[in-house]
C-alpha positions as CSV (number, residue, x, y, z in Angstrom):
1,M,-106.7,-48.3,135.6
2,K,-103.9,-45.6,134.8
3,I,-100.4,-46.5,134.1
4,C,-97.3,-44.5,134.3
5,K,-95.2,-43.9,131.1
6,N,-92.2,-43.3,133.1
7,C,-91.8,-46.1,135.3
8,G,-94.7,-48.8,134.7
9,Y,-96.8,-48.2,138.0
10,R,-100.2,-48.9,138.0
11,A,-102.8,-46.3,139.6
12,P,-106.5,-46.1,140.4
13,D,-108.3,-44.2,137.9
14,D,-109.2,-41.5,140.4
15,T,-105.3,-41.1,140.5
16,N,-103.7,-37.8,138.9
17,F,-99.8,-38.3,139.1
18,C,-97.3,-41.3,139.9
19,M,-97.1,-42.6,143.1
20,T,-93.2,-43.7,142.2
21,C,-92.0,-41.1,140.1
22,G,-94.4,-38.4,140.3
23,I,-95.5,-37.3,136.6
24,P,-98.7,-37.0,135.4
25,L,-100.7,-40.3,134.9
26,E,-102.9,-41.0,131.4
27,I,-106.2,-43.8,131.1
28,E,-104.6,-46.9,129.7
29,E,-106.6,-47.1,126.4
30,P,-107.5,-51.1,125.8
31,A,-106.0,-52.2,122.5
32,P,-108.7,-53.0,120.2
33,V,-109.9,-56.5,120.1
34,Q,-109.4,-58.7,116.4
35,P,-111.9,-61.1,115.9
36,P,-110.0,-64.5,115.2
37,V,-109.3,-65.5,111.6
38,A,-110.9,-68.9,110.7
39,T,-108.5,-71.6,109.5
40,T,-110.6,-74.6,109.9
41,T,-114.0,-75.9,109.1
42,S,-115.6,-75.5,112.6
43,S,-118.9,-74.7,113.8
44,V,-122.5,-76.9,113.1
45,G,-123.9,-75.5,109.5
46,K,-121.0,-73.3,108.7
47,D,-117.8,-73.6,106.8
48,F,-115.3,-71.3,107.1
49,D,-112.7,-70.4,104.3
50,F,-109.4,-70.2,105.0
51,N,-108.2,-66.3,106.1
52,T,-111.7,-65.2,106.0
53,N,-114.3,-64.2,108.5
54,T,-117.1,-65.1,106.7
55,A,-119.3,-68.3,106.8
56,A,-121.0,-69.9,104.1
57,P,-123.8,-72.3,104.7
58,V,-123.5,-75.9,104.3
59,T,-125.7,-77.6,102.0
60,Q,-127.9,-80.2,104.1
61,E,-127.1,-83.1,102.2
62,R,-127.7,-86.5,103.8
63,Y,-125.9,-89.5,103.0
64,E,-125.7,-93.4,104.2
65,Y,-122.7,-95.8,104.4
66,K,-122.0,-98.9,103.7
67,V,-119.2,-101.1,105.4
68,L,-117.7,-103.8,103.0
69,T,-115.5,-106.4,104.6
70,Q,-114.3,-110.0,103.8
71,K,-116.8,-111.1,105.7
72,D,-119.4,-109.6,103.2
73,K,-121.5,-112.2,100.9
74,W,-119.8,-111.2,98.3
75,F,-116.3,-112.8,99.7
76,S,-117.4,-115.6,101.5
77,G,-115.0,-115.4,104.1
78,K,-111.9,-115.2,101.7
79,F,-110.6,-112.0,100.4
80,D,-110.2,-111.8,96.4
81,P,-109.5,-108.8,94.5
82,A,-111.6,-110.0,91.8
83,N,-114.6,-110.4,93.7
84,L,-114.1,-106.8,95.1
85,E,-113.9,-105.3,91.8
86,H,-117.0,-107.2,90.9
87,A,-118.7,-106.4,94.5
88,L,-117.9,-102.2,93.9
89,N,-119.0,-102.3,90.7
90,A,-122.0,-103.7,91.5
91,Y,-122.2,-101.1,94.3
92,A,-121.3,-98.4,92.1
93,Q,-124.3,-98.9,90.0
94,Q,-126.6,-98.4,92.8
95,G,-125.0,-95.1,93.5
96,W,-122.6,-96.0,96.2
97,R,-118.8,-94.7,95.8
98,V,-115.8,-95.5,97.9
99,I,-114.4,-92.9,100.6
100,G,-111.9,-95.0,102.5
101,C,-110.5,-98.5,102.4
102,A,-107.9,-99.7,104.9
103,T,-106.7,-103.3,106.3
104,A,-107.2,-104.0,109.7
105,D,-105.4,-107.0,111.9
106,I,-108.3,-108.9,113.9
107,A,-106.9,-111.1,116.7
108,G,-108.1,-114.6,116.4
109,F,-107.7,-118.3,117.8
110,G,-103.9,-118.8,117.3
111,A,-103.2,-116.0,115.0
112,A,-104.1,-112.5,114.0
113,R,-105.6,-112.5,110.4
114,Q,-105.7,-109.0,108.3
115,E,-109.2,-108.3,107.2
116,F,-109.8,-105.4,104.2
117,V,-112.4,-102.7,104.9
118,S,-113.9,-100.6,102.6
119,I,-116.6,-97.5,103.1
120,L,-119.0,-97.0,100.6
121,E,-121.2,-93.7,100.6
122,R,-124.0,-92.5,98.5
123,K,-126.8,-89.6,99.0
124,L,-130.1,-90.4,100.4
């Protein structure tokens, strides 16, 4: 496609002069396409560094996860910070590490209750 630099008229490639203003036409050169700059981790098996186009292979480490709540054997249904500390230390000796903690509101008969949730991880 040719575009008139004077008036912007778009003409087929086989046209040599603008049909509007009559000046000679040139073939429009497409702008070069730049690859996008990766800014986040994406693509299975690849991690992208900020502002680079290079990918580094992801290690194929495997993990297992454990969810610890007050329903766990350590608490007998009643949350106690001392029991939580004892449980976390016991799991740490088995290679587990805490990767997240939260409280959750659980609906129940009469009133809602809060439950503590801890997420543990270890390499396989």
